PAZA-56235 format. One record per residue (C-alpha): x, y, z; residue number from 1; residue in three letters. Coordinates in pm, 1 decimal, always signed. Last residue first. Layout:
BEGIN
{pt {X, Y, Z}, NUM, 'ALA'} ...
***
This chain:
BEGIN
{pt {-5506.0, -6946.4, -6166.4}, 333, 'GLN'} {pt {-5697.9, -6685.9, -6357.5}, 332, 'LYS'} {pt {-5483.3, -6539.2, -6634.6}, 331, 'ILE'} {pt {-5468.8, -6125.1, -6572.7}, 330, 'ILE'} {pt {-5601.5, -5960.3, -6900.5}, 329, 'GLY'} {pt {-5622.0, -5606.6, -6740.8}, 328, 'SER'} {pt {-5976.2, -5537.9, -6834.3}, 327, 'ALA'} {pt {-6112.8, -5880.4, -6697.3}, 326, 'ALA'} {pt {-5928.4, -5805.4, -6388.2}, 325, 'ILE'} {pt {-6034.4, -5471.2, -6339.1}, 324, 'VAL'} {pt {-6406.8, -5564.1, -6386.6}, 323, 'ARG'} {pt {-6347.1, -5862.3, -6150.7}, 322, 'ALA'} {pt {-6224.9, -5612.1, -5919.6}, 321, 'TRP'} {pt {-6501.9, -5368.4, -5894.9}, 320, 'LYS'} {pt {-6752.7, -5646.0, -5865.2}, 319, 'ASP'} {pt {-6588.6, -5829.9, -5588.8}, 318, 'ILE'} {pt {-6535.5, -5516.3, -5417.5}, 317, 'ASP'} {pt {-6900.9, -5407.2, -5423.2}, 316, 'ALA'} {pt {-6994.1, -5766.8, -5280.2}, 315, 'LYS'} {pt {-6780.2, -5740.5, -5004.2}, 314, 'ILE'} {pt {-6888.4, -5385.8, -4926.9}, 313, 'ARG'} {pt {-7240.7, -5453.9, -4932.8}, 312, 'ALA'} {pt {-7175.1, -5762.7, -4670.3}, 311, 'GLN'} {pt {-6968.4, -5528.0, -4440.8}, 310, 'LEU'} {pt {-7291.0, -5274.1, -4434.3}, 309, 'ASP'} {pt {-7485.0, -5547.6, -4344.6}, 308, 'GLU'} {pt {-7269.8, -5661.9, -4040.6}, 307, 'SER'} {pt {-7251.8, -5306.3, -3929.6}, 306, 'THR'} {pt {-6935.2, -5109.8, -3937.4}, 305, 'SER'} {pt {-6611.3, -5052.9, -3723.7}, 304, 'GLY'} {pt {-6307.2, -4821.5, -3806.0}, 303, 'ARG'} {pt {-5947.3, -4815.6, -3686.7}, 302, 'ALA'} {pt {-5775.3, -4607.7, -3961.0}, 301, 'GLU'} {pt {-5469.6, -4760.1, -4068.6}, 300, 'MET'} {pt {-5127.6, -4585.6, -4147.5}, 299, 'GLY'} {pt {-4948.4, -4828.9, -3939.7}, 298, 'PHE'} {pt {-4904.5, -4583.6, -3655.3}, 297, 'GLN'} {pt {-5267.9, -4503.6, -3680.4}, 296, 'ALA'} {pt {-5337.0, -4828.5, -3579.7}, 295, 'ALA'} {pt {-5197.9, -4769.0, -3256.7}, 294, 'ALA'} {pt {-5357.6, -4460.2, -3184.1}, 293, 'ALA'} {pt {-5702.0, -4606.8, -3279.2}, 292, 'LYS'} {pt {-5640.1, -4872.1, -3017.7}, 291, 'VAL'} {pt {-5540.2, -4641.3, -2756.3}, 290, 'ASP'} {pt {-5826.4, -4394.7, -2800.8}, 289, 'PRO'} {pt {-6067.1, -4690.3, -2776.6}, 288, 'LEU'} {pt {-6355.6, -4668.2, -3043.3}, 287, 'ALA'} {pt {-6222.6, -5007.9, -3220.3}, 286, 'LEU'} {pt {-6272.7, -5171.5, -2924.1}, 285, 'VAL'} {pt {-6637.5, -5062.8, -2886.2}, 284, 'GLU'} {pt {-6720.0, -5153.1, -3253.6}, 283, 'ASN'} {pt {-6572.0, -5477.7, -3180.9}, 282, 'VAL'} {pt {-6791.0, -5554.2, -2879.9}, 281, 'ARG'} {pt {-7131.9, -5460.7, -3066.8}, 280, 'ARG'} {pt {-7037.4, -5646.0, -3358.1}, 279, 'ASN'} {pt {-6937.4, -5965.5, -3141.9}, 278, 'LEU'} {pt {-7277.9, -5923.8, -2956.3}, 277, 'LEU'} {pt {-7480.4, -5919.9, -3252.4}, 276, 'ALA'} {pt {-7265.3, -6211.4, -3437.9}, 275, 'VAL'} {pt {-7352.7, -6412.9, -3085.9}, 274, 'ILE'} {pt {-7708.4, -6327.5, -3127.0}, 273, 'ASP'} {pt {-7759.1, -6416.5, -3503.4}, 272, 'PRO'} {pt {-7645.5, -6773.7, -3414.1}, 271, 'PRO'} {pt {-7323.3, -6858.0, -3658.2}, 270, 'THR'} {pt {-7487.4, -7021.0, -3958.0}, 269, 'GLY'} {pt {-7222.1, -6921.7, -4210.7}, 268, 'ALA'} {pt {-6888.2, -6910.9, -4043.4}, 267, 'PRO'} {pt {-6783.4, -6624.0, -3893.9}, 266, 'ALA'} {pt {-6639.4, -6294.0, -4019.2}, 265, 'ALA'} {pt {-6395.9, -5985.8, -3902.4}, 264, 'LEU'} {pt {-6266.1, -5700.7, -4083.2}, 263, 'GLY'} {pt {-5972.9, -5594.4, -4299.9}, 262, 'ASN'} {pt {-5991.5, -5294.4, -4548.5}, 261, 'TRP'} {pt {-5827.2, -5148.2, -4841.4}, 260, 'SER'} {pt {-5913.3, -4829.3, -4998.8}, 259, 'THR'} {pt {-5857.0, -4795.2, -5364.5}, 258, 'VAL'} {pt {-6029.2, -4507.9, -5522.5}, 257, 'GLU'} {pt {-6009.9, -4297.3, -5880.6}, 256, 'TYR'} {pt {-6315.2, -4096.8, -5906.7}, 255, 'ASP'} {pt {-6155.3, -3827.8, -6098.0}, 254, 'ALA'} {pt {-5801.1, -3880.7, -6172.0}, 253, 'VAL'} {pt {-5676.2, -3504.1, -6162.7}, 252, 'GLY'} {pt {-5485.9, -3484.4, -5842.5}, 251, 'SER'} {pt {-5747.2, -3480.7, -5608.2}, 250, 'GLU'} {pt {-5835.3, -3834.7, -5751.6}, 249, 'ALA'} {pt {-5493.0, -3935.0, -5663.3}, 248, 'VAL'} {pt {-5516.0, -3809.4, -5331.5}, 247, 'THR'} {pt {-5293.1, -3529.6, -5193.8}, 246, 'ALA'} {pt {-5034.8, -3576.1, -4942.9}, 245, 'ILE'} {pt {-5041.6, -3325.5, -4654.0}, 244, 'ASP'} {pt {-5248.3, -3534.8, -4456.6}, 243, 'PRO'} {pt {-5020.8, -3822.7, -4450.4}, 242, 'MET'} {pt {-5137.4, -4026.0, -4124.3}, 241, 'ALA'} {pt {-5482.2, -3908.6, -4142.2}, 240, 'PRO'} {pt {-5464.2, -4047.6, -4524.1}, 239, 'SER'} {pt {-5644.4, -3807.3, -4753.2}, 238, 'ARG'} {pt {-6012.0, -3893.5, -4878.7}, 237, 'GLU'} {pt {-6100.5, -4126.6, -5112.7}, 236, 'ARG'} {pt {-5813.2, -4339.1, -5054.9}, 235, 'GLY'} {pt {-5517.5, -4381.8, -5319.6}, 234, 'THR'} {pt {-5261.1, -4167.7, -5185.5}, 233, 'SER'} {pt {-5035.6, -3936.0, -5381.9}, 232, 'ALA'} {pt {-4661.5, -3879.3, -5455.2}, 231, 'ILE'} {pt {-4487.3, -4006.5, -5150.1}, 230, 'ALA'} {pt {-4115.2, -3979.8, -5150.6}, 229, 'THR'} {pt {-3823.0, -4237.4, -5137.9}, 228, 'ILE'} {pt {-3502.3, -4246.0, -4968.9}, 227, 'GLN'} {pt {-3589.0, -3996.4, -4715.2}, 226, 'HIS'} {pt {-3530.3, -4208.6, -4429.5}, 225, 'ASP'} {pt {-3880.0, -4178.2, -4294.4}, 224, 'ASP'} {pt {-4021.7, -4242.6, -4640.5}, 223, 'LEU'} {pt {-3804.2, -4551.7, -4670.5}, 222, 'ALA'} {pt {-3914.7, -4692.1, -4309.5}, 221, 'GLY'} {pt {-4272.5, -4612.7, -4392.7}, 220, 'GLN'} {pt {-4296.0, -4795.8, -4710.3}, 219, 'LEU'} {pt {-4492.2, -5116.3, -4563.5}, 218, 'ALA'} {pt {-4716.7, -4918.1, -4329.9}, 217, 'ALA'} {pt {-4810.7, -4698.7, -4632.3}, 216, 'GLN'} {pt {-4938.7, -4982.4, -4853.7}, 215, 'TYR'} {pt {-4758.3, -5007.2, -5175.5}, 214, 'GLU'} {pt {-4775.0, -4896.0, -5536.6}, 213, 'PHE'} {pt {-4453.0, -4824.4, -5697.6}, 212, 'VAL'} {pt {-4309.1, -4553.2, -5948.7}, 211, 'LEU'} {pt {-3988.4, -4497.5, -6178.1}, 210, 'ASP'} {pt {-3841.0, -4846.8, -6107.6}, 209, 'LEU'} {pt {-3482.6, -4934.6, -6167.2}, 208, 'GLU'} {pt {-3374.0, -4630.2, -5980.6}, 207, 'GLY'} {pt {-3179.2, -4797.9, -5706.2}, 206, 'ARG'} {pt {-3410.5, -4640.3, -5461.8}, 205, 'VAL'} {pt {-3690.4, -4812.1, -5659.3}, 204, 'LEU'} {pt {-3531.9, -5159.6, -5684.4}, 203, 'ALA'} {pt {-3464.4, -5171.8, -5329.0}, 202, 'THR'} {pt {-3832.0, -5052.0, -5234.4}, 201, 'VAL'} {pt {-3963.8, -5352.0, -5475.4}, 200, 'LEU'} {pt {-3726.0, -5606.4, -5307.0}, 199, 'GLU'} {pt {-3810.3, -5500.5, -4945.4}, 198, 'PRO'} {pt {-4172.6, -5531.2, -5027.7}, 197, 'THR'} {pt {-4154.2, -5913.5, -5139.0}, 196, 'THR'} {pt {-4225.3, -6104.2, -5449.6}, 195, 'LYS'} {pt {-4174.7, -5827.7, -5709.0}, 194, 'TYR'} {pt {-4386.6, -5747.4, -6016.4}, 193, 'PRO'} {pt {-4287.3, -5515.2, -6299.3}, 192, 'ILE'} {pt {-4586.8, -5310.6, -6479.5}, 191, 'MET'} {pt {-4476.2, -5115.4, -6799.4}, 190, 'THR'} {pt {-4677.5, -4814.9, -6826.2}, 189, 'VAL'} {pt {-4971.3, -4718.4, -7080.4}, 188, 'LYS'} {pt {-5200.1, -4429.2, -6988.3}, 187, 'ILE'} {pt {-5567.1, -4350.9, -6989.6}, 186, 'GLY'} {pt {-5571.1, -4218.5, -6656.3}, 185, 'ALA'} {pt {-5863.9, -4456.2, -6541.4}, 184, 'MET'} {pt {-5689.6, -4748.0, -6714.0}, 183, 'ALA'} {pt {-5313.2, -4707.8, -6576.0}, 182, 'ASP'} {pt {-5465.6, -4583.4, -6216.9}, 181, 'PHE'} {pt {-5665.2, -4916.8, -6230.5}, 180, 'LEU'} {pt {-5371.5, -5143.0, -6340.2}, 179, 'GLU'} {pt {-5164.3, -4979.1, -6065.4}, 178, 'ALA'} {pt {-5430.0, -5026.2, -5800.8}, 177, 'ALA'} {pt {-5463.1, -5385.5, -5965.0}, 176, 'LEU'} {pt {-5082.9, -5463.9, -5847.4}, 175, 'HIS'} {pt {-5118.5, -5322.5, -5495.5}, 174, 'GLN'} {pt {-5437.3, -5535.4, -5448.6}, 173, 'THR'} {pt {-5256.5, -5849.3, -5539.2}, 172, 'SER'} {pt {-5345.2, -5988.3, -5874.4}, 171, 'GLY'} {pt {-4995.1, -6025.4, -5987.3}, 170, 'PRO'} {pt {-4773.6, -6030.5, -5662.0}, 169, 'ASN'} {pt {-4587.7, -5713.9, -5564.9}, 168, 'ILE'} {pt {-4576.4, -5381.7, -5723.7}, 167, 'THR'} {pt {-4339.5, -5170.6, -5944.2}, 166, 'GLY'} {pt {-4403.8, -4939.2, -6232.3}, 165, 'VAL'} {pt {-4152.0, -4881.5, -6478.9}, 164, 'ASN'} {pt {-4246.9, -4586.5, -6715.7}, 163, 'LEU'} {pt {-4146.0, -4616.8, -7098.7}, 162, 'ALA'} {pt {-4455.8, -4789.2, -7179.5}, 161, 'GLY'} {pt {-4611.2, -4485.4, -7361.7}, 160, 'PRO'} {pt {-4330.4, -4208.3, -7389.5}, 159, 'LYS'} {pt {-4501.6, -3847.6, -7379.9}, 158, 'ALA'} {pt {-4807.2, -4011.6, -7231.3}, 157, 'ARG'} {pt {-4620.8, -4171.4, -6945.3}, 156, 'ALA'} {pt {-4447.3, -3860.9, -6876.2}, 155, 'ALA'} {pt {-4738.5, -3645.1, -6875.8}, 154, 'ALA'} {pt {-4954.7, -3892.9, -6656.5}, 153, 'ILE'} {pt {-4680.2, -3938.3, -6402.0}, 152, 'VAL'} {pt {-4635.7, -3527.0, -6369.9}, 151, 'ASP'} {pt {-4993.7, -3500.5, -6329.2}, 150, 'ARG'} {pt {-4978.3, -3757.6, -6036.3}, 149, 'VAL'} {pt {-4686.3, -3505.0, -5888.7}, 148, 'THR'} {pt {-4339.9, -3535.5, -5844.3}, 147, 'LYS'} {pt {-4175.4, -3715.4, -6144.2}, 146, 'VAL'} {pt {-3837.3, -3539.7, -6169.1}, 145, 'PRO'} {pt {-3733.4, -3798.0, -5934.3}, 144, 'SER'} {pt {-3530.2, -3647.0, -5592.5}, 143, 'GLY'} {pt {-3625.3, -3924.5, -5366.4}, 142, 'ALA'} {pt {-3766.4, -4237.2, -5581.4}, 141, 'LYS'} {pt {-4116.6, -4226.4, -5636.4}, 140, 'ALA'} {pt {-4404.3, -4328.5, -5441.1}, 139, 'ALA'} {pt {-4769.7, -4386.4, -5498.3}, 138, 'MET'} {pt {-4921.5, -4493.5, -5185.8}, 137, 'VAL'} {pt {-5179.1, -4736.6, -5091.9}, 136, 'LEU'} {pt {-5490.3, -4644.8, -4873.1}, 135, 'SER'} {pt {-5601.3, -4796.2, -4537.0}, 134, 'TYR'} {pt {-5921.8, -4892.6, -4322.3}, 133, 'PHE'} {pt {-5948.6, -5091.3, -4014.6}, 132, 'ALA'} {pt {-6183.1, -5326.5, -3821.2}, 131, 'THR'} {pt {-6480.7, -5368.7, -4031.7}, 130, 'THR'} {pt {-6752.4, -5584.7, -3859.5}, 129, 'SER'} {pt {-6938.0, -5935.0, -3811.2}, 128, 'ILE'} {pt {-6959.8, -6055.7, -4173.0}, 127, 'PRO'} {pt {-7138.4, -6417.8, -4213.5}, 126, 'VAL'} {pt {-6959.4, -6656.1, -4410.7}, 125, 'PHE'} {pt {-7022.9, -6938.0, -4660.0}, 124, 'ASP'} {pt {-7245.4, -6721.9, -4878.7}, 123, 'THR'} {pt {-7059.3, -6404.3, -4958.3}, 122, 'VAL'} {pt {-6702.0, -6548.5, -4964.0}, 121, 'LEU'} {pt {-6773.8, -6835.6, -5136.4}, 120, 'ASP'} {pt {-6560.2, -7133.6, -5028.0}, 119, 'TYR'} {pt {-6324.5, -7438.2, -5169.4}, 118, 'PRO'} {pt {-6231.2, -7171.9, -5484.6}, 117, 'LEU'} {pt {-6246.6, -7209.6, -5853.2}, 116, 'SER'} {pt {-6109.7, -7042.1, -6113.3}, 115, 'ARG'} {pt {-5908.4, -6812.0, -5928.2}, 114, 'PHE'} {pt {-5847.8, -6437.4, -5969.8}, 113, 'LEU'} {pt {-6230.3, -6341.4, -6006.5}, 112, 'SER'} {pt {-6335.3, -6437.0, -5660.5}, 111, 'LYS'} {pt {-5980.4, -6394.1, -5540.3}, 110, 'SER'} {pt {-6018.1, -6026.9, -5569.3}, 109, 'ILE'} {pt {-6246.0, -6024.9, -5253.3}, 108, 'THR'} {pt {-5956.1, -6166.7, -5047.0}, 107, 'LEU'} {pt {-5744.7, -5850.9, -5106.1}, 106, 'GLY'} {pt {-6032.3, -5636.7, -4941.3}, 105, 'GLY'} {pt {-6005.2, -5828.4, -4632.9}, 104, 'GLY'} {pt {-6117.5, -6088.0, -4374.3}, 103, 'ILE'} {pt {-5975.8, -6216.3, -4064.1}, 102, 'MET'} {pt {-6181.8, -6504.0, -3975.4}, 101, 'SER'} {pt {-6362.0, -6652.0, -3670.8}, 100, 'LEU'} {pt {-6376.2, -7023.1, -3486.6}, 99, 'THR'} {pt {-6560.2, -7004.3, -3153.5}, 98, 'TYR'} {pt {-6866.8, -6827.5, -3262.8}, 97, 'GLY'} {pt {-7065.6, -7149.8, -3277.9}, 96, 'ASP'} {pt {-7085.9, -7199.2, -3641.4}, 95, 'PRO'} {pt {-6866.1, -7539.9, -3655.4}, 94, 'LEU'} {pt {-6558.2, -7496.7, -3883.7}, 93, 'ALA'} {pt {-6574.9, -7580.7, -4274.0}, 92, 'SER'} {pt {-6573.5, -7209.2, -4399.5}, 91, 'ALA'} {pt {-6307.9, -7125.1, -4128.5}, 90, 'VAL'} {pt {-6047.5, -7376.0, -4270.0}, 89, 'ALA'} {pt {-6131.9, -7276.1, -4609.6}, 88, 'ARG'} {pt {-6033.6, -6908.6, -4519.4}, 87, 'LEU'} {pt {-5713.7, -7000.0, -4404.5}, 86, 'GLY'} {pt {-5597.4, -7200.0, -4683.0}, 85, 'ILE'} {pt {-5744.8, -6958.5, -4973.2}, 84, 'VAL'} {pt {-5550.6, -6650.7, -4821.5}, 83, 'GLY'} {pt {-5354.2, -6612.1, -5119.1}, 82, 'GLY'} {pt {-5272.3, -6972.0, -5147.0}, 81, 'ALA'} {pt {-5099.9, -6955.0, -4813.6}, 80, 'GLY'} {pt {-5077.1, -6849.2, -4472.5}, 79, 'PRO'} {pt {-5275.4, -6987.2, -4154.3}, 78, 'ARG'} {pt {-5198.0, -6752.7, -3874.4}, 77, 'ASN'} {pt {-5409.8, -6848.6, -3573.9}, 76, 'ASP'} {pt {-5465.6, -6523.8, -3350.4}, 75, 'ILE'} {pt {-5586.2, -6582.9, -2996.8}, 74, 'ILE'} {pt {-5898.9, -6442.2, -2833.5}, 73, 'PHE'} {pt {-5886.5, -6530.6, -2466.8}, 72, 'GLN'} {pt {-6167.8, -6536.3, -2233.6}, 71, 'GLN'} {pt {-6268.7, -6289.4, -1979.2}, 70, 'GLY'} {pt {-6477.1, -6084.3, -2216.0}, 69, 'SER'} {pt {-6346.5, -5722.4, -2212.3}, 68, 'ARG'} {pt {-5954.1, -5800.6, -2195.1}, 67, 'GLU'} {pt {-6003.7, -6056.4, -2464.2}, 66, 'GLY'} {pt {-6195.6, -5854.5, -2688.2}, 65, 'LEU'} {pt {-5885.1, -5605.7, -2637.5}, 64, 'LYS'} {pt {-5618.7, -5838.5, -2721.5}, 63, 'GLN'} {pt {-5821.4, -5973.1, -3019.7}, 62, 'ALA'} {pt {-5867.3, -5633.6, -3178.3}, 61, 'VAL'} {pt {-5497.7, -5512.9, -3172.5}, 60, 'LEU'} {pt {-5387.6, -5888.8, -3286.8}, 59, 'ARG'} {pt {-5635.6, -5847.5, -3563.2}, 58, 'MET'} {pt {-5492.9, -5508.3, -3697.6}, 57, 'THR'} {pt {-5124.4, -5618.2, -3659.4}, 56, 'VAL'} {pt {-5186.4, -5972.1, -3867.1}, 55, 'ASP'} {pt {-5373.7, -5806.0, -4153.7}, 54, 'ALA'} {pt {-5073.3, -5543.6, -4152.5}, 53, 'ILE'} {pt {-4823.1, -5821.6, -4160.3}, 52, 'GLY'} {pt {-4622.4, -5943.8, -3883.7}, 51, 'GLY'} {pt {-4734.6, -6312.2, -3884.6}, 50, 'ALA'} {pt {-4821.0, -6477.8, -4188.4}, 49, 'GLY'} {pt {-5179.2, -6445.4, -4403.0}, 48, 'TYR'} {pt {-5507.7, -6609.7, -4376.4}, 47, 'PRO'} {pt {-5553.1, -6479.1, -4010.6}, 46, 'VAL'} {pt {-5776.2, -6745.3, -3826.7}, 45, 'ILE'} {pt {-5927.3, -6578.4, -3505.5}, 44, 'ILE'} {pt {-5966.1, -6843.0, -3235.4}, 43, 'ARG'} {pt {-6189.1, -6832.7, -2928.5}, 42, 'VAL'} {pt {-6104.8, -6945.4, -2586.3}, 41, 'THR'} {pt {-6380.7, -7073.1, -2370.3}, 40, 'ARG'} {pt {-6735.4, -6951.9, -2231.7}, 39, 'ALA'} {pt {-6766.5, -6667.9, -2462.8}, 38, 'PRO'} {pt {-7043.7, -6636.8, -2468.3}, 37, 'TYR'} {pt {-7264.7, -6720.6, -2189.9}, 36, 'SER'} {pt {-7538.4, -6445.8, -2243.7}, 35, 'GLU'} {pt {-7492.0, -6539.2, -2651.3}, 34, 'ALA'} {pt {-7551.1, -6896.0, -2612.0}, 33, 'GLN'} {pt {-7857.9, -6849.0, -2385.2}, 32, 'ALA'} {pt {-8033.8, -6629.2, -2620.2}, 31, 'THR'} {pt {-7981.5, -6889.1, -2895.3}, 30, 'VAL'} {pt {-8110.7, -7156.6, -2683.1}, 29, 'THR'} {pt {-8389.8, -6904.7, -2587.0}, 28, 'LEU'} {pt {-8482.9, -6873.2, -2947.5}, 27, 'GLY'} {pt {-8469.2, -7240.3, -3005.4}, 26, 'ALA'} {pt {-8716.8, -7305.8, -2700.1}, 25, 'ALA'} {pt {-8950.7, -7025.9, -2831.5}, 24, 'THR'} {pt {-8934.9, -7172.5, -3187.4}, 23, 'VAL'} {pt {-9013.5, -7518.4, -3039.5}, 22, 'LEU'} {pt {-9284.9, -7398.4, -2807.4}, 21, 'ILE'} {pt {-9474.2, -7191.7, -3084.9}, 20, 'ILE'} {pt {-9473.2, -7514.5, -3298.3}, 19, 'VAL'} {pt {-9598.9, -7693.8, -3032.1}, 18, 'ALA'} {pt {-9885.2, -7456.0, -2988.7}, 17, 'ARG'} {pt {-9953.1, -7439.4, -3352.9}, 16, 'THR'} {pt {-9980.2, -7821.9, -3376.6}, 15, 'LEU'} {pt {-10228.3, -7826.0, -3073.7}, 14, 'ALA'} {pt {-10437.5, -7581.1, -3230.3}, 13, 'ARG'} {pt {-10454.9, -7748.7, -3556.3}, 12, 'ARG'} {pt {-10534.8, -8072.1, -3363.5}, 11, 'VAL'} {pt {-10809.1, -7931.0, -3162.1}, 10, 'TYR'} {pt {-10944.2, -7783.5, -3484.3}, 9, 'GLY'} {pt {-10963.8, -8107.1, -3650.5}, 8, 'GLY'} {pt {-11141.8, -8261.5, -3366.2}, 7, 'HIS'} {pt {-11369.0, -7994.0, -3348.3}, 6, 'TRP'} {pt {-11461.5, -7998.1, -3717.0}, 5, 'ASP'} {pt {-11474.6, -8397.3, -3691.7}, 4, 'CYS'} {pt {-11738.6, -8367.5, -3386.3}, 3, 'ARG'} {pt {-11953.1, -8133.3, -3601.8}, 2, 'LEU'} {pt {-11930.7, -8333.5, -3887.6}, 1, 'MET'} 
***
């Protein structure tokens, strides 16, 4: 009996040592991966076309990451299906840190906008960091009698449905920002969708629209030419690029906020040490004065986050836009 107990104890101790060796080896392997990372070119898939605000943000970050690591971080634009094509490619990629994805606030809308998706934004990706934040602008034609948010609300209540509000693409952040304003202000306007921002701005300048909701960067040319005027911004705080323009919340619609963001993510299963290394480097890059200045030119605030904070933001935005989509009666695609 004593012999069996000793033998059993020996086996248990041997198994314990083996488990410790395996766990230690795995840890050393991950650490070694992080220490040598990146050893080759890293690809960042942007699920939108070149030249847009999401693309601009990632190119700024990619260039600086490449300079600091000695390896290229290249942008791979994969537009289509509201971001689905690009994100599907990242979700199915090897989780080794060499395929990353731009993610953003607009992609949190897809969860409620599509009946089914080939990925789950929460479980199939590991967030790395936010990269930029930017609000939208509520704008009117230059010389319009509607000059403030209170003017908009008064006009809409005087003639329900008479105000024409333009946005691009039903289900876009711009469209849902307008729907949220409509609901929170307790008014009724007529929503008119456009395929592109140039078409939207042209319609506003011609007087076919009373208001538009669009990103500042997309409207900057018309604002600079004094063809249109900014009435309010949609963020929690005033835009650093437009400090004289009040927010919607300041102007009478308490708690209204639409702040979009861009960020970086990796496929689920990417080694934690690589995620931590990328998070540190992205935050360092975003703190550089020239990066902040370049982002500000497009109405963006370059600002990083922890991985955990980005995950919480993704979940909160999914819940928020699910409620707005349900209330607005948008049909799932």
